[in-house]
BALOBA-1460 file (C-alpha; in Angstrom, 3 decimals):
// residues 248
<rec num="1" residu="m" x="91.029" y="107.683" z="91.745"/>
<rec num="2" residu="n" x="91.878" y="109.853" z="95.105"/>
<rec num="3" residu="a" x="94.816" y="109.086" z="96.566"/>
<rec num="4" residu="r" x="94.785" y="105.997" z="98.835"/>
<rec num="5" residu="p" x="95.934" y="106.392" z="102.835"/>
<rec num="6" residu="i" x="99.270" y="105.034" z="102.621"/>
<rec num="7" residu="a" x="100.056" y="101.350" z="105.174"/>
<rec num="8" residu="v" x="103.001" y="100.541" z="105.733"/>
<rec num="9" residu="v" x="102.701" y="96.318" z="107.180"/>
<rec num="10" residu="v" x="105.614" y="94.967" z="108.962"/>
<rec num="11" residu="d" x="105.704" y="91.223" z="109.610"/>
<rec num="12" residu="d" x="108.940" y="88.961" z="108.813"/>
<rec num="13" residu="s" x="107.019" y="86.025" z="107.570"/>
<rec num="14" residu="k" x="106.585" y="86.354" z="103.991"/>
<rec num="15" residu="p" x="102.989" y="84.666" z="103.998"/>
<rec num="16" residu="f" x="101.583" y="86.563" z="106.196"/>
<rec num="17" residu="l" x="102.591" y="89.574" z="104.996"/>
<rec num="18" residu="m" x="101.889" y="89.126" z="101.560"/>
<rec num="19" residu="y" x="98.173" y="87.818" z="102.240"/>
<rec num="20" residu="l" x="97.894" y="91.020" z="104.877"/>
<rec num="21" residu="s" x="99.186" y="93.421" z="102.032"/>
<rec num="22" residu="i" x="96.402" y="91.846" z="99.714"/>
<rec num="23" residu="l" x="93.699" y="92.651" z="102.080"/>
<rec num="24" residu="l" x="94.896" y="95.934" z="103.231"/>
<rec num="25" residu="n" x="94.927" y="96.930" z="99.434"/>
<rec num="26" residu="r" x="91.255" y="95.500" z="98.883"/>
<rec num="27" residu="m" x="90.030" y="97.684" z="101.547"/>
<rec num="28" residu="n" x="91.571" y="101.122" z="99.897"/>
<rec num="29" residu="l" x="95.141" y="101.212" z="101.150"/>
<rec num="30" residu="e" x="98.387" y="101.785" z="99.348"/>
<rec num="31" residu="v" x="100.246" y="99.451" z="100.737"/>
<rec num="32" residu="l" x="104.123" y="99.144" z="101.376"/>
<rec num="33" residu="p" x="105.294" y="95.727" z="102.550"/>
<rec num="34" residu="v" x="108.602" y="95.290" z="104.656"/>
<rec num="35" residu="n" x="110.092" y="92.468" z="106.037"/>
<rec num="36" residu="n" x="111.543" y="94.213" z="109.541"/>
<rec num="37" residu="a" x="111.153" y="96.786" z="111.767"/>
<rec num="38" residu="a" x="114.274" y="99.218" z="111.182"/>
<rec num="39" residu="e" x="113.705" y="99.213" z="107.530"/>
<rec num="40" residu="a" x="109.694" y="100.074" z="108.593"/>
<rec num="41" residu="i" x="110.902" y="103.327" z="110.533"/>
<rec num="42" residu="e" x="113.131" y="104.517" z="107.795"/>
<rec num="43" residu="i" x="110.423" y="104.058" z="105.092"/>
<rec num="44" residu="s" x="107.928" y="105.955" z="106.893"/>
<rec num="45" residu="r" x="110.460" y="108.888" z="107.724"/>
<rec num="46" residu="v" x="110.557" y="108.996" z="103.194"/>
<rec num="47" residu="t" x="106.703" y="108.415" z="102.801"/>
<rec num="48" residu="r" x="104.688" y="109.678" z="105.746"/>
<rec num="49" residu="p" x="102.606" y="106.969" z="105.948"/>
<rec num="50" residu="h" x="98.912" y="107.309" z="107.823"/>
<rec num="51" residu="l" x="99.098" y="104.136" z="109.387"/>
<rec num="52" residu="i" x="101.719" y="100.930" z="109.984"/>
<rec num="53" residu="t" x="100.926" y="97.455" z="111.503"/>
<rec num="54" residu="m" x="103.627" y="96.202" z="113.255"/>
<rec num="55" residu="d" x="104.141" y="92.327" z="113.905"/>
<rec num="56" residu="m" x="104.409" y="92.212" z="117.743"/>
<rec num="57" residu="m" x="107.761" y="89.516" z="116.864"/>
<rec num="58" residu="m" x="110.477" y="89.963" z="115.227"/>
<rec num="59" residu="p" x="114.476" y="89.394" z="115.075"/>
<rec num="60" residu="d" x="116.745" y="92.197" z="115.474"/>
<rec num="61" residu="m" x="114.326" y="95.284" z="116.271"/>
<rec num="62" residu="d" x="110.883" y="93.494" z="117.440"/>
<rec num="63" residu="g" x="107.202" y="95.564" z="117.748"/>
<rec num="64" residu="l" x="107.470" y="97.046" z="120.888"/>
<rec num="65" residu="e" x="111.218" y="98.584" z="120.325"/>
<rec num="66" residu="a" x="109.593" y="100.075" z="116.880"/>
<rec num="67" residu="l" x="107.134" y="101.096" z="119.086"/>
<rec num="68" residu="r" x="108.969" y="103.039" z="121.145"/>
<rec num="69" residu="a" x="111.502" y="104.342" z="118.210"/>
<rec num="70" residu="i" x="108.289" y="106.108" z="116.384"/>
<rec num="71" residu="r" x="106.850" y="107.490" z="119.747"/>
<rec num="72" residu="a" x="110.431" y="109.129" z="120.357"/>
<rec num="73" residu="d" x="110.886" y="110.204" z="116.597"/>
<rec num="74" residu="e" x="109.094" y="113.894" z="116.586"/>
<rec num="75" residu="e" x="108.442" y="113.355" z="112.321"/>
<rec num="76" residu="l" x="106.684" y="109.823" z="113.668"/>
<rec num="77" residu="a" x="105.436" y="110.625" z="117.222"/>
<rec num="78" residu="d" x="101.571" y="110.981" z="116.035"/>
<rec num="79" residu="l" x="101.868" y="107.890" z="113.939"/>
<rec num="80" residu="s" x="98.672" y="105.236" z="114.117"/>
<rec num="81" residu="v" x="100.010" y="101.702" z="114.664"/>
<rec num="82" residu="i" x="98.474" y="98.872" z="114.949"/>
<rec num="83" residu="m" x="100.348" y="95.917" z="117.055"/>
<rec num="84" residu="i" x="99.604" y="92.188" z="115.352"/>
<rec num="85" residu="s" x="100.676" y="89.435" z="117.797"/>
<rec num="86" residu="s" x="100.333" y="85.451" z="117.687"/>
<rec num="87" residu="y" x="101.204" y="85.632" z="121.572"/>
<rec num="88" residu="q" x="98.766" y="86.846" z="123.820"/>
<rec num="89" residu="d" x="100.998" y="88.324" z="126.378"/>
<rec num="90" residu="k" x="98.542" y="90.685" z="128.156"/>
<rec num="91" residu="h" x="102.100" y="92.772" z="129.426"/>
<rec num="92" residu="r" x="103.544" y="92.785" z="125.971"/>
<rec num="93" residu="q" x="99.650" y="94.136" z="124.767"/>
<rec num="94" residu="w" x="99.456" y="96.586" z="127.948"/>
<rec num="95" residu="e" x="102.632" y="98.114" z="127.804"/>
<rec num="96" residu="a" x="102.133" y="98.572" z="123.337"/>
<rec num="97" residu="l" x="98.644" y="100.419" z="124.367"/>
<rec num="98" residu="s" x="100.257" y="102.392" z="127.081"/>
<rec num="99" residu="l" x="102.327" y="103.858" z="123.933"/>
<rec num="100" residu="g" x="99.427" y="104.532" z="122.403"/>
<rec num="101" residu="c" x="98.782" y="102.503" z="119.660"/>
<rec num="102" residu="i" x="95.551" y="101.545" z="118.092"/>
<rec num="103" residu="d" x="95.056" y="97.981" z="118.973"/>
<rec num="104" residu="v" x="96.705" y="94.769" z="119.817"/>
<rec num="105" residu="l" x="95.266" y="92.155" z="117.418"/>
<rec num="106" residu="d" x="96.029" y="88.581" z="117.885"/>
<rec num="107" residu="k" x="97.058" y="86.201" z="114.578"/>
<rec num="108" residu="p" x="94.840" y="85.181" z="112.844"/>
<rec num="109" residu="v" x="93.320" y="88.631" z="112.834"/>
<rec num="110" residu="d" x="89.795" y="88.900" z="112.859"/>
<rec num="111" residu="l" x="88.304" y="91.230" z="109.815"/>
<rec num="112" residu="r" x="85.985" y="93.419" z="111.455"/>
<rec num="113" residu="r" x="88.107" y="93.849" z="114.389"/>
<rec num="114" residu="l" x="90.801" y="95.172" z="111.981"/>
<rec num="115" residu="h" x="88.523" y="97.460" z="110.537"/>
<rec num="116" residu="k" x="87.444" y="98.964" z="113.409"/>
<rec num="117" residu="a" x="90.875" y="99.313" z="114.478"/>
<rec num="118" residu="i" x="91.443" y="101.187" z="110.812"/>
<rec num="119" residu="q" x="88.631" y="103.315" z="111.370"/>
<rec num="120" residu="r" x="90.067" y="104.694" z="114.636"/>
<rec num="121" residu="c" x="93.007" y="105.992" z="112.731"/>
<rec num="122" residu="n" x="90.397" y="108.612" z="110.609"/>
<rec num="123" residu="l" x="92.389" y="108.476" z="107.342"/>
<rec num="124" residu="y" x="89.759" y="109.356" z="105.595"/>
<rec num="125" residu="t" x="88.540" y="112.992" z="105.089"/>
<rec num="126" residu="g" x="84.885" y="112.109" z="104.930"/>
<rec num="127" residu="g" x="84.725" y="110.577" z="108.467"/>
<rec num="128" residu="r" x="84.659" y="106.595" z="109.244"/>
<rec num="129" residu="r" x="83.772" y="104.224" z="107.010"/>
<rec num="130" residu="r" x="80.981" y="102.117" z="109.601"/>
<rec num="131" residu="y" x="80.494" y="99.019" z="106.773"/>
<rec num="132" residu="l" x="83.630" y="97.323" z="105.466"/>
<rec num="133" residu="r" x="83.896" y="97.816" z="101.150"/>
<rec num="134" residu="a" x="85.391" y="95.881" z="98.470"/>
<rec num="135" residu="p" x="86.565" y="95.972" z="94.933"/>
<rec num="136" residu="f" x="83.642" y="94.973" z="93.078"/>
<rec num="137" residu="d" x="84.298" y="94.964" z="89.343"/>
<rec num="138" residu="k" x="80.482" y="93.610" z="87.977"/>
<rec num="139" residu="t" x="77.955" y="94.462" z="85.621"/>
<rec num="140" residu="v" x="74.528" y="95.131" z="88.155"/>
<rec num="141" residu="g" x="71.238" y="96.103" z="87.509"/>
<rec num="142" residu="l" x="69.669" y="99.642" z="88.025"/>
<rec num="143" residu="h" x="66.574" y="100.051" z="87.713"/>
<rec num="144" residu="h" x="64.937" y="104.384" z="87.752"/>
<rec num="145" residu="q" x="61.631" y="105.571" z="87.507"/>
<rec num="146" residu="g" x="60.174" y="101.826" z="85.413"/>
<rec num="147" residu="k" x="63.519" y="102.024" z="83.103"/>
<rec num="148" residu="f" x="66.244" y="99.479" z="83.594"/>
<rec num="149" residu="r" x="70.119" y="99.307" z="82.767"/>
<rec num="150" residu="e" x="73.330" y="97.586" z="83.604"/>
<rec num="151" residu="v" x="76.120" y="99.528" z="84.521"/>
<rec num="152" residu="s" x="79.259" y="98.892" z="85.754"/>
<rec num="153" residu="s" x="80.113" y="98.549" z="90.066"/>
<rec num="154" residu="v" x="83.372" y="100.063" z="91.409"/>
<rec num="155" residu="t" x="82.785" y="99.255" z="94.851"/>
<rec num="156" residu="l" x="80.586" y="97.257" z="97.254"/>
<rec num="157" residu="s" x="79.802" y="97.973" z="101.007"/>
<rec num="158" residu="e" x="77.498" y="96.641" z="102.987"/>
<rec num="159" residu="r" x="75.043" y="99.238" z="102.369"/>
<rec num="160" residu="g" x="75.985" y="100.431" z="99.515"/>
<rec num="161" residu="i" x="77.744" y="100.606" z="96.142"/>
<rec num="162" residu="f" x="79.179" y="103.119" z="93.877"/>
<rec num="163" residu="l" x="78.474" y="102.754" z="89.937"/>
<rec num="164" residu="h" x="80.027" y="104.191" z="87.414"/>
<rec num="165" residu="m" x="77.828" y="106.007" z="84.940"/>
<rec num="166" residu="r" x="78.126" y="108.728" z="82.850"/>
<rec num="167" residu="e" x="74.691" y="110.245" z="83.456"/>
<rec num="168" residu="q" x="74.060" y="111.667" z="86.769"/>
<rec num="169" residu="l" x="70.765" y="110.567" z="88.600"/>
<rec num="170" residu="p" x="69.916" y="113.602" z="91.010"/>
<rec num="171" residu="k" x="70.157" y="113.613" z="94.988"/>
<rec num="172" residu="g" x="67.680" y="111.567" z="96.593"/>
<rec num="173" residu="a" x="66.460" y="109.516" z="93.499"/>
<rec num="174" residu="h" x="64.745" y="106.041" z="94.614"/>
<rec num="175" residu="v" x="66.528" y="103.122" z="92.645"/>
<rec num="176" residu="e" x="67.316" y="99.510" z="92.639"/>
<rec num="177" residu="v" x="69.972" y="97.638" z="92.050"/>
<rec num="178" residu="d" x="70.353" y="93.856" z="91.368"/>
<rec num="179" residu="l" x="73.643" y="92.383" z="92.513"/>
<rec num="180" residu="p" x="75.079" y="89.150" z="90.910"/>
<rec num="181" residu="l" x="75.963" y="86.500" z="93.947"/>
<rec num="182" residu="p" x="78.721" y="83.841" z="93.145"/>
<rec num="183" residu="s" x="75.649" y="80.955" z="93.114"/>
<rec num="184" residu="d" x="74.292" y="82.887" z="89.633"/>
<rec num="185" residu="e" x="71.278" y="84.206" z="91.269"/>
<rec num="186" residu="t" x="70.536" y="88.150" z="91.444"/>
<rec num="187" residu="l" x="70.099" y="90.408" z="95.095"/>
<rec num="188" residu="q" x="67.892" y="93.099" z="94.647"/>
<rec num="189" residu="v" x="68.487" y="96.289" z="96.759"/>
<rec num="190" residu="g" x="66.550" y="99.168" z="97.255"/>
<rec num="191" residu="g" x="68.656" y="102.266" z="97.939"/>
<rec num="192" residu="s" x="68.826" y="106.411" z="97.401"/>
<rec num="193" residu="v" x="71.469" y="108.019" z="95.609"/>
<rec num="194" residu="i" x="73.216" y="109.898" z="98.163"/>
<rec num="195" residu="y" x="76.426" y="111.188" z="95.963"/>
<rec num="196" residu="g" x="77.141" y="111.893" z="92.336"/>
<rec num="197" residu="k" x="80.789" y="112.948" z="90.367"/>
<rec num="198" residu="a" x="80.843" y="114.119" z="87.237"/>
<rec num="199" residu="q" x="83.982" y="113.856" z="84.645"/>
<rec num="200" residu="n" x="85.000" y="117.419" z="85.866"/>
<rec num="201" residu="g" x="88.270" y="116.145" z="87.848"/>
<rec num="202" residu="g" x="90.193" y="115.336" z="85.095"/>
<rec num="203" residu="p" x="90.762" y="111.377" z="83.652"/>
<rec num="204" residu="m" x="91.826" y="110.103" z="87.162"/>
<rec num="205" residu="v" x="88.798" y="110.567" z="88.609"/>
<rec num="206" residu="s" x="85.744" y="108.437" z="88.741"/>
<rec num="207" residu="q" x="82.379" y="109.790" z="87.282"/>
<rec num="208" residu="g" x="79.640" y="108.027" z="88.936"/>
<rec num="209" residu="i" x="76.943" y="107.700" z="91.643"/>
<rec num="210" residu="a" x="76.740" y="106.607" z="95.361"/>
<rec num="211" residu="v" x="73.393" y="104.564" z="95.980"/>
<rec num="212" residu="k" x="72.844" y="104.074" z="99.960"/>
<rec num="213" residu="f" x="71.155" y="101.282" z="100.843"/>
<rec num="214" residu="d" x="67.929" y="101.938" z="102.736"/>
<rec num="215" residu="r" x="65.446" y="99.130" z="101.886"/>
<rec num="216" residu="m" x="66.801" y="95.893" z="103.182"/>
<rec num="217" residu="t" x="65.657" y="92.634" z="104.952"/>
<rec num="218" residu="l" x="67.136" y="91.334" z="107.396"/>
<rec num="219" residu="k" x="68.211" y="88.435" z="105.003"/>
<rec num="220" residu="n" x="69.352" y="90.496" z="102.499"/>
<rec num="221" residu="i" x="71.955" y="92.116" z="105.023"/>
<rec num="222" residu="e" x="73.488" y="88.935" z="106.096"/>
<rec num="223" residu="i" x="73.417" y="88.133" z="102.567"/>
<rec num="224" residu="l" x="75.558" y="91.478" z="101.494"/>
<rec num="225" residu="s" x="77.403" y="91.097" z="104.807"/>
<rec num="226" residu="g" x="78.509" y="87.563" z="103.445"/>
<rec num="227" residu="l" x="79.195" y="88.797" z="100.028"/>
<rec num="228" residu="v" x="81.386" y="91.785" z="100.861"/>
<rec num="229" residu="e" x="83.744" y="89.348" z="103.619"/>
<rec num="230" residu="e" x="84.368" y="86.601" z="100.524"/>
<rec num="231" residu="l" x="85.058" y="89.556" z="98.012"/>
<rec num="232" residu="l" x="87.768" y="90.728" z="100.690"/>
<rec num="233" residu="v" x="89.003" y="87.305" z="102.251"/>
<rec num="234" residu="g" x="87.575" y="84.314" z="99.779"/>
<rec num="235" residu="d" x="90.384" y="83.402" z="97.943"/>
<rec num="236" residu="l" x="92.698" y="84.764" z="100.905"/>
<rec num="237" residu="v" x="91.350" y="82.128" z="103.502"/>
<rec num="238" residu="l" x="91.708" y="79.371" z="100.794"/>
<rec num="239" residu="d" x="94.917" y="79.934" z="99.419"/>
<rec num="240" residu="e" x="96.837" y="80.736" z="102.713"/>
<rec num="241" residu="t" x="99.538" y="78.660" z="104.193"/>
<rec num="242" residu="e" x="99.283" y="80.265" z="107.877"/>
<rec num="243" residu="p" x="96.815" y="81.415" z="109.414"/>
<rec num="244" residu="v" x="96.040" y="85.171" z="108.672"/>
<rec num="245" residu="v" x="92.399" y="86.319" z="108.650"/>
<rec num="246" residu="n" x="89.196" y="85.027" z="110.494"/>
<rec num="247" residu="a" x="85.887" y="86.312" z="108.836"/>
<rec num="248" residu="s" x="82.585" y="85.731" z="110.597"/>
């Protein structure tokens, strides 16, 4: 697979650090979890991450001190930073924003606001990813020109899916995809092939097709959005020992 953007996640709470790291990993980021700001800055000088998420309140060096140090460092000054805080201190939030952080998020983190903040970091060469996506290692049904086959999926978004296939379908081909739901029911969604990747980039490159869902009812949109959110945070919300993330 293509190299994923690197995110340094900084929080002195071990449960929050663990669950946020899991969530960001599912959101296609390579995560480096760190429990203090000074170490995060040193790691950032070595790894040159694409993003830091920083707890506002920490012992020793807090998030604001760390953000000032990052902006004063020639090597790190342009680094994208998202601040996260348990305390709604408007003065500290304004100061963080004035120092150029992408956003200041409250705990527990709102999933969609986190997603929007990450997109503002411009991590992907192909542009922003408007919709949530999650790993989706399932077998789905694929209908094309009266033929049906079962194929493996790789990722699922609120408006599309990437399927692992050796046989390439032409760009623009109309397909129907049968998605398995947690209820053991199946959701059929219509779409078009927008991208194909053949096995010509070495063994680490996934071959397959990307399908954009373009024939969806409002009910299908609701079901699909709920499925993606469940894939990202469902088990985290059940297991978390302190509030970490909110979904819609």
